[in-house]
C-alpha positions as CSV (number, residue, x, y, z in Angstrom):
1,M,1.4,-42.7,-15.5
2,A,-0.8,-39.6,-14.0
3,K,1.3,-40.9,-10.0
4,K,4.3,-40.0,-12.0
5,N,3.3,-36.5,-13.2
6,I,2.6,-35.3,-10.3
7,N,5.8,-36.9,-8.8
8,K,8.0,-35.1,-11.0
9,I,5.2,-32.2,-10.7
10,K,5.7,-32.2,-6.8
11,S,9.8,-32.7,-6.8
12,E,9.8,-29.6,-9.6
13,L,7.4,-27.4,-7.4
14,E,10.1,-28.3,-4.2
15,E,12.9,-27.4,-6.3
16,A,11.3,-23.9,-7.8
17,K,10.6,-23.4,-4.2
18,A,13.8,-23.7,-2.8
19,K,15.3,-21.8,-5.7
20,V,12.8,-19.0,-4.6
21,I,14.3,-19.4,-1.2
22,A,18.0,-18.8,-2.4
23,L,16.8,-16.2,-4.5
24,E,15.2,-13.9,-1.8
25,A,18.2,-14.2,0.3
26,E,20.1,-12.7,-2.4
27,Q,18.0,-10.0,-2.7
28,K,18.3,-9.4,1.2
29,L,22.3,-9.5,0.4
30,A,21.9,-6.9,-2.3
31,E,19.5,-4.5,-0.3
32,E,22.2,-4.8,2.6
33,T,24.6,-3.7,0.1
34,L,23.3,-1.6,-0.9
35,Q,22.0,0.0,1.8
36,K,25.0,0.2,3.8
37,E,26.5,1.6,0.1
38,I,23.5,4.3,0.6
39,G,25.0,5.1,4.0
40,K,28.9,5.6,3.5
41,I,27.8,8.1,0.3
42,Y,25.5,9.7,3.0
43,T,27.5,10.0,5.8
44,Q,30.7,11.4,3.2
45,I,28.6,14.4,2.2
46,Q,27.9,15.3,5.3
47,F,30.8,15.4,6.4
48,K,32.3,16.9,3.4
49,K,28.8,19.9,3.9
50,D,30.6,19.5,7.9
51,K,33.7,18.5,8.6
52,N,32.9,19.0,12.4
53,L,30.2,16.1,12.2
54,S,30.4,12.9,14.2
55,Y,29.1,9.8,13.0
56,E,26.7,10.3,16.1
57,E,25.3,13.3,15.1
58,V,24.5,12.1,11.3
59,L,23.7,9.1,12.9
60,S,20.7,11.3,15.2
61,K,20.3,13.4,12.4
62,L,18.7,10.5,10.4
63,K,17.2,9.2,13.2
64,S,15.7,12.8,14.2
65,E,14.2,12.6,10.4
66,L,12.2,9.7,9.8
67,T,11.0,10.1,13.0
68,L,9.6,13.4,11.8
69,V,8.7,11.6,8.1
70,K,7.0,8.9,10.4
71,E,4.6,10.8,12.1
72,E,3.7,12.9,8.6
73,E,3.3,9.5,7.5
74,K,0.9,8.4,10.5
75,E,-1.1,11.8,10.8
76,Q,-1.6,11.4,6.8
77,R,-3.0,8.1,7.7
78,L,-5.6,8.9,9.9
79,A,-6.7,11.8,8.0
80,A,-7.1,9.8,5.5
81,K,-9.2,7.2,7.2
82,K,-11.3,10.4,8.9
83,A,-11.9,11.6,5.9
84,R,-12.5,7.8,4.6
85,E,-14.9,7.9,7.5
86,E,-16.7,10.8,7.2
87,A,-17.8,10.1,3.5
88,K,-18.8,6.2,4.9
89,Q,-20.7,8.4,7.2
90,N,-22.3,10.7,4.7
91,E,-23.0,7.7,2.6
92,A,-25.2,6.6,4.7
93,N,-27.1,9.5,6.2
94,T,-27.9,10.1,2.5
95,Q,-29.4,6.5,2.3
96,D,-31.2,7.6,5.0
97,F,-32.8,10.6,3.7
98,S,-33.7,8.3,0.5
99,V,-35.8,5.7,2.1
100,E,-37.6,8.5,4.5
101,N,-38.4,10.6,0.9
102,H,-39.9,7.3,-0.1
103,Q,-41.7,6.0,2.5
104,N,-43.6,10.0,2.6
């Protein structure tokens, strides 16, 4: 009986895994569809603001903006990393000082 339960559980698990894969694919497709819709709306807004823009110019502006955002994120990560390292170093120095005081 236990073997039957194990086989049933394995079968259900495989079905669940297949369902997860199908749902992930469906989610990815839905996200891609939304991204396209967002892109269309954004482009329409840009063209309404400046009727002389081309698609290439809109794309170029978006790429430039994305590059700036990525650079800002990188700077923030580096600053946070530096702050963590400094805090860790300060903690190590504090512990070293405490050990020296206890020895004296």
